[in-house]
C-alpha positions in Angstrom: 98.7 157.6 113.4 102.3 157.0 112.3 103.0 155.4 109.0 103.7 151.6 109.2 107.4 150.6 109.1 106.7 147.0 108.2 105.2 147.0 104.7 105.1 143.4 103.2 103.6 145.0 100.1 107.1 146.2 99.1 107.9 142.7 97.8 104.7 142.7 95.6 105.2 146.0 93.8 106.6 144.7 90.5 106.5 141.4 88.6 110.3 141.1 89.0 110.1 141.5 92.8 107.2 139.1 93.0 109.2 136.6 91.0 112.3 137.0 93.2 110.3 136.7 96.4 108.3 133.6 95.3 108.6 130.7 97.8 107.5 127.9 95.5 108.0 127.3 91.8 106.7 124.6 89.5 109.2 122.9 87.1 108.2 120.7 84.2 110.3 117.8 85.7 108.0 117.8 88.7 105.0 116.9 86.5 103.7 113.4 85.5 101.1 112.9 82.8 98.5 110.1 83.3 97.8 108.4 80.0 95.1 105.9 79.0 95.9 103.3 76.3 93.2 101.2 74.7 93.4 98.2 72.4 92.9 98.8 68.7 93.9 101.7 66.4 91.1 104.1 67.4 91.7 107.2 69.6 88.6 107.9 71.7 87.9 111.2 73.3 86.8 111.1 77.0 83.7 113.2 77.1 83.9 114.1 80.8 87.6 115.1 80.5 87.8 117.5 77.6 91.2 117.3 75.8 92.0 113.8 77.3 91.7 110.7 75.2 92.0 106.9 75.3 95.1 106.5 73.1 96.0 103.8 70.7 99.5 102.5 71.1 100.6 104.5 68.0 99.1 107.7 69.3 100.6 107.1 72.7 104.0 106.9 71.1 103.5 110.3 69.6 102.2 111.7 72.9 105.1 110.5 74.9 107.5 112.1 72.5 105.7 115.4 72.9 105.8 114.9 76.7 109.5 114.4 76.6 110.0 117.4 74.5 108.1 119.5 77.0 110.5 118.3 79.7 108.0 116.6 82.1 109.2 114.0 84.5 107.2 111.0 83.4 104.0 109.4 82.2 101.8 107.0 84.2 100.1 104.4 82.0 96.7 102.9 82.4 95.4 100.1 80.2 91.9 99.8 78.8 91.4 96.2 77.6 88.7 94.8 75.4 88.1 91.7 77.5 87.9 91.5 81.3 87.4 88.6 83.7 87.1 87.9 87.4 90.8 87.9 88.2 92.0 90.4 85.7 94.2 88.0 83.7 94.9 90.6 81.1 97.0 92.5 83.7 99.6 89.7 83.7 99.4 88.7 80.1 102.6 89.8 78.3 100.4 90.6 75.3 97.9 92.5 77.4 97.4 96.1 76.5 99.2 97.7 79.4 102.3 95.6 79.0 102.3 96.0 75.2 102.0 99.8 75.6 104.7 99.9 78.2 107.2 98.1 75.9 106.2 100.4 73.0 106.7 103.6 75.0 110.0 102.5 76.6 111.2 101.6 73.1 110.1 105.0 71.8 111.5 107.3 74.5 114.2 105.4 76.4 115.4 107.4 79.4 114.1 110.8 78.2 111.4 110.5 80.9 110.2 107.9 83.4 107.6 105.4 82.0 105.5 104.3 84.9 102.6 101.9 85.1 99.4 101.6 87.3 99.5 98.4 89.2 95.9 97.7 90.0 93.3 95.2 88.8 90.3 97.5 88.4 90.8 98.1 84.7 91.1 94.4 84.1 88.3 92.8 86.2 84.8 92.4 84.9 83.4 93.5 88.3 85.6 96.6 88.4 87.1 96.2 91.8 90.8 96.6 92.6 91.2 93.0 93.7 90.0 89.4 93.5 86.6 88.8 95.0 85.9 86.1 97.6 82.8 83.9 97.4 80.8 86.3 99.5 81.6 89.2 97.2 84.2 91.0 99.4 87.6 91.9 98.0 90.0 89.2 99.2 93.0 91.1 100.3 95.6 88.3 100.5 94.5 86.6 97.2 94.8 90.0 95.6 98.4 90.4 96.8 99.3 87.3 94.8 97.9 88.9 91.6 99.7 92.2 92.4 103.0 90.3 92.8 102.5 88.7 89.4 101.5 92.0 87.9 104.7 93.6 89.3 107.0 91.1 87.6 105.0 91.4 84.3 105.2 95.2 84.3 108.9 95.3 85.3 109.6 92.8 82.6 107.9 95.1 80.1 110.2 97.9 81.0 108.3 99.9 83.6 110.7 101.9 85.8 108.2 102.7 88.5 105.1 100.7 89.6 102.2 102.7 90.9 100.5 100.6 93.6 97.0 102.1 93.6 94.9 99.2 95.0 95.0 100.1 98.7 95.4 96.4 99.8 97.1 95.8 103.2 100.6 94.6 102.7 100.8 95.4 99.0 104.2 97.2 99.1 105.9 94.4 101.0 104.4 91.8 98.6 105.4 93.6 95.5 108.9 94.5 96.7 109.6 90.9 97.7 108.4 89.6 94.3 110.4 92.2 92.3 113.6 91.4 94.2 113.1 87.7 93.9 112.7 88.1 90.1 115.9 90.2 89.8 114.2 93.6 89.5 115.8 95.2 92.5 116.1 98.5 90.7 112.5 98.8 89.8 111.0 101.5 92.0 107.7 101.3 93.9 105.3 104.3 94.2 102.7 103.6 96.9 99.3 105.3 96.7 99.4 105.4 100.5 96.7 107.9 101.3 94.1 107.1 98.6 90.6 108.2 99.6 87.2 106.9 98.5 86.4 110.1 96.7 83.6 111.4 94.5 86.3 113.2 92.4 87.1 109.9 90.6 83.9 110.1 88.6 85.4 111.0 85.1 88.2 108.4 85.6 85.5 105.7 85.5 84.7 106.7 81.9 88.4 107.0 81.1 89.0 103.3 81.9 85.6 102.1 80.9 85.0 100.9 84.4 82.6 98.1 85.1 82.4 98.8 88.8 79.2 98.0 90.7 79.1 99.2 94.3 81.9 101.2 95.8 85.5 100.8 97.2 84.9 102.1 100.7 86.1 98.8 102.3 89.7 99.4 101.1 90.0 103.1 100.1 90.2 105.6 103.0 87.3 107.5 104.6 87.5 111.1 103.5 87.0 112.1 107.2 90.2 110.5 108.3 93.5 112.5 108.3 95.4 110.5 110.8 94.6 107.3 109.0 96.2 108.6 105.9 99.4 109.4 107.8 99.3 105.9 109.4 98.9 104.2 106.0 101.8 106.2 104.7 104.1 105.2 107.5 103.2 101.5 106.9 104.1 101.8 103.3 107.4 103.5 104.1 108.2 100.7 106.6 107.4 98.1 103.9 109.9 99.7 101.5 108.0 102.2 99.3 110.4 104.5 97.4 107.7 107.2 96.9 104.4 107.7 98.6 101.2 109.3 97.2 98.2 111.3 98.4 95.2 111.1 96.2 93.1 113.2 95.5 95.2 116.3 95.8 93.2 119.4 96.0 90.7 118.5 98.7 93.3 116.7 100.8 96.0 119.4 101.1 96.0 119.0 104.9 96.8 115.3 104.6 99.4 116.1 102.0 101.1 118.7 104.2 101.2 116.3 107.2 102.5 113.4 105.1 105.2 115.7 103.6 106.3 116.7 107.1 106.8 113.2 108.3 108.0 111.3 105.2 111.7 110.6 104.6 110.9 109.5 101.0 109.5 111.7 98.1 105.8 112.6 98.4 103.7 112.9 95.3 100.0 113.9 94.8 97.5 113.0 92.1 95.3 115.8 90.8 92.5 113.5 89.8 89.9 113.5 87.0 87.2 115.3 88.9 89.5 118.2 89.8 90.5 118.4 86.1 86.8 118.3 84.9 85.6 121.0 87.3 88.2 123.5 86.1 87.6 122.7 82.5 83.8 123.0 82.9 84.0 126.3 84.7 86.4 127.7 82.2 84.2 126.6 79.3 81.4 128.7 80.8 83.7 131.7 81.1 83.4 131.6 84.9 87.1 131.4 85.7 90.4 132.2 83.9 91.4 128.7 82.8 95.2 129.2 82.7 95.4 131.0 86.0 93.2 128.3 87.7 95.3 125.5 86.3 98.5 127.1 87.4 97.2 128.0 90.9 95.7 124.6 91.5 99.1 122.8 90.8 101.1 125.5 92.6 98.9 124.9 95.7 99.6 121.2 95.6 103.4 121.9 95.4 103.0 124.5 98.2 101.4 121.9 100.5 104.4 119.7 100.1 104.2 117.5 97.0 107.5 116.9 95.3 105.8 115.9 92.1 102.2 116.1 90.8 100.3 113.8 88.5 98.1 116.0 86.4 96.3 115.8 83.1 97.6 119.3 82.3 101.3 118.2 82.7 102.4 118.8 79.1 100.3 122.0 78.6 101.6 123.5 81.9 105.2 122.5 81.1 104.9 124.3 77.7 103.6 127.4 79.5 106.5 127.3 81.9 109.0 126.8 79.1 107.5 129.8 77.3 107.8 132.0 80.4 111.5 131.0 80.9 112.2 131.6 77.2 
């Protein structure tokens, strides 16, 4: 048998050749750090997400400075209020924790990175759902849009540059865009969580925001079996004026992510969610996997599937690794 002429291994023989032939690279500016900010002065560790905490406003200020120094692209803020009610009034209160934290971080960091805010009611409602409930207990889509519109103006007024619409209500992008424009916030961008699935991987997040949810969100989040539906939801959000679209979770939905990336004329992001984070941390703590390699590979895979940016709880740590490698 003759020796093979085509030898793809030639480009794998040295670290320098592998680096030169690499098709995808991750840059710190493509990473966004989700952050939880609670009322009060106490910083609370999240047991199911080792290394992640509920920040106070002061500790969040310090964390956002470290994030900017690492060169990441932005932070996505989630509020953890002390008091919740049926319609989530704390979400639109100028003195509510999310709006207070947004003003504090924008004041601290300016334009060094993009301060973004989660626009959803689940952290603020006593029932834990992402919207207002009708008398029969169902989530009232159109009544919820009115609350989202008010939230959008409140968050933009507090300085948020990018609103993350994560509630999966029909028509939410159009409603928020209209309200922002009417209030003079034409330059405030909208990130649509377009293909957000009803996933088991959100478990640790419930602890992170002290969720009071009873039941599930399957009537408004997507069925994990449905790829085409995720693409359809994305197209609707683009048509309604979304500036960026999102696939969530990331790791188990790379097929959806790749298809969305192939059809979208706007940037496509993906959220590496709490359960994805917790699984790697737990396996690494047992010594079953190489933690750093697993973190790097998981985020590289999301980028390879088509994400222009990745929300990940490892954003700052990974950015610092990348900066060390370049140095």
